N, C-alpha and C positions, 0 to 999 in steps of 0.2 A: 504494499500498499504505500510505501515511502515515497515511490516515482510518482504517484497520484497525487499526492498529498504536496508535493513540491511542485506540480504540475500547477496545481490550484493557489498556490501560496500570493501570486501574484495578484488574483481575485480579493484575497483576504484582503491585502495591503491596500488595494482599491477601493474596496469600500470602506476599509476603516478609514480613510482620506476623504472620501465623500462624508461620512457621518460625521467625522470632526469638524469638518467646517460648517457642516449645519447648527451642530452642538455650541458652537463657539458664537454662531452669529444670536443665538437665543439666550445662552449661559450668563447670568448677571443682568438680563434685560426684562424689562416689564412682561408678564407673561399671563395670558387667562388659564387657570389650572382646573381642568374638569373632572369630576369624579365617575369612574366607571361604575357597571353593576355590581362588580366583586367590591368595591370601593377604594379600588386605588385609583391613585393622579395619574392625568394623563394630559399632555399639553399637544400643541402644533410640533414643537420640535419632535417629538416620539413618532408621529405621523409622519412627518415629512420626510425622516432619516427612512423608516420603514419602507414607503413610496419610492423614494430612489435606489435605495438596495434591492427592492424587487424590480425594478426597472433594468437595473445591472446585471442580475442574473437572468432575466429573461432576453436579455441581449446576448451576452456573452457565454450562456450556458441553456439553453431553450429546451434542453429535455432534463433538466433537474427540477427537482420540487422544491418547494419554500414553505416553511411554517415560520410565522410571525406572530409577534405577541400582538400587534394592533388589528391585523387583517387576516388571520387565521389559514390553513391549508391552501396548497395548490400542488397538483400531482405528490400526494405525501407517499404513493407506493413507487415513487422513482427511484433506481436505483443510487443515485446522488440525491441528498435532500440537505437545501441550508438552512440553518434556524436562526432567527434573528430576534434580538432583543435590542431595541433601538437605542433606548437609554435604561438600562439598569441601575436602580437608582434614585427614581424620579423626585421623589421627596428631598434628595440631596441637592440635585440638580435645580428644582426650584426656589429652594433655600439659599443658591448662591455658594454650597459645600463642593470641593472638588473630589467626592468619593464616589460619583457616578462612573457609569463606563457605558461602551456599546460592547455587547455582545455578539459574536458572530460564529455559529457551530457549522460544521459539515458533518452530516451522516453519510456512509456507507453501508447500504445494506441495514438500515437502520440505527447502525453501531459508530457512536462517535468518531472521529479521525483524525479532525483536526481542528483547531479553535483559537479565537482570539479574543481578547480584551482588550479595548482601547480606551487611553483617559485623557481627551486632546488637552485640556488645559493644562495639566503636568507634562505633557510631552511625553506621555509613557504606554507603551505597547508591549501586551505580551502575546507570543504565538507558539502554541505546542502542537505537537504530533502523539498521538494515544501512544502512552510505553514508551517514547524513544527519544524526543527532545522537548524543550522548552527554551523560548529566546524571548530576554528582555531588551528590549532596544537594539534586538541584535546579535546579543552576546548569551548565551549559555547561562541557565539559571539552575539551581537544585534546591530542595527540602531540605530542611535541618537535619540534623544526626537524631538517633531514638532518645526520647524522653518521656516521663512519667507525667502523668494527667496532672500530678502536683507541682510539676516544672514548668508545664506548657503553658504558652501564649494561646490564648482562645478568643474567639470572635464566634458571638452568638447572635440572632436576630431573636428579638422579644416577643416575636408575635404569639407565643406561649411564653409561662414564666419560666425560664431557665436561668432565673438570680441563683440559685443553688451551686450552679457551674463557680460562682464566686468564692466556694472554699474548697472548690477539688481543685482548681488551677493555679498556675502561678499567677498570670495575669489575663484580664479579660477585658474585651472591646464588644461595644453593642451597635449592631443594625449598620455597618460599612458595607453591606451588599457584596457586588462583584468584588470590590478592593481588596477584600479579605483572602480569598482565592488566590488573587494575584500575589499578594504580601507572601502566602503559604509557599508559593512556588518559588520564592526566591530564599526562603528559609528565613523571615522576618517573623510570621506566624508557624505554629505548629500544629493547630486543630481549629476547624469550621464546622457549626452545627447549625444549621436551619431547618426550617420546617415551611409548609404552606407555598412551595415552590412549583415552577411550570415546566416543561422542556425546554421552553426558551430560556430560562434562567441557567440551564445549568450544562445544555447539548454542546456549549463552546466553550465551558469550564473543565469539563473533565480531561480534555484532551492537555489542556494547560498544566492541571496537577498532577497527572499522573507522566504527562510529561518530562516533568519536573522530578519525578521519582517517589512521587505520593500514593495516597488512596484514595479515591472517592467513590462511595457506592451509597445506596438508600440503607436508611438504618437498618433494615431486618439484612441487609447484606448482598441483595439482589445489585445486579449491575443496574446500571443507566443506562434505557435506550430508547427507541422512539416508543413504547410500550410506556414511558412514564406519565403517567396521568397525574402525578402530584403528590406534595408530600415532604415529607424529612430525609435530608442527606448528612451525612459526615464526610467531610474532609480531613486527612489526616496525612503529616509526614512519614509514618510508618504504620505498618500492618498493625501492630501493638498496640499502639495509642488508637488504632481506629477502633479495636476488639473492647478497648478499655473504657471508651466512650460510649459506644452501641450498649455496653452493659449496665452502664450508669442510667442511661435514658431508659432501659426496658426495667431497670428495679424503680425507678420513680415515677414512670406510667404518665409521664408529660406527654410525648409525642408518641404517638401511636407503633409500636413496634412493626405493626404489619403492612404500614404504608409503604406503596411503589409507585 
């Protein structure tokens, strides 16, 4: 698959550049923030980015499928499917906080094979190939060495009460969205736990985490693929840390252990 992901890498970077230009046009500018049916916020920036990226894919990869946060599925049964989260961290985006990012993933036969996170304001870009490599602004990065949960630097999303993690980990950060996974890939974070996610949140992140040598799976240890319909995930620098976190969540019953 490496040859194919190399072939498509230019498209990842082209689309990241398109998304960056649109993001920066609206970032820290007056914006109308709407609320979607799932109570999440959306802006013209989210919609404009996804529309432009869909146009790019249709023009350059016409037989590929597309799954996007704002405009749904198109040819989702294709051999290759692009998965788009135009602005992950919209709450940060509309608040002027540079922790948002565009996530672009590529599935091959339903499996994530390559992914990109782009933070345009800080000019940071992560590109990963599943289980092979992760690049930060073009340079290889790796996850941290093995640590226990008591030593771990952890990021969690407080859609449910996960504050009990404060007593179980070394350092904790809340609600930093895709940026947490990017930091994990560089060895700055050791563990990320999130709930209430959708495919567009994770399809482009799995290749970055695993490409840097980490682990990212559903909380019940299932692999993340096109069948992921929503739920909780754990990303960790090591298998042992993943398993330790999964057991803690099972014990506390805060996030359903059976979610996939």
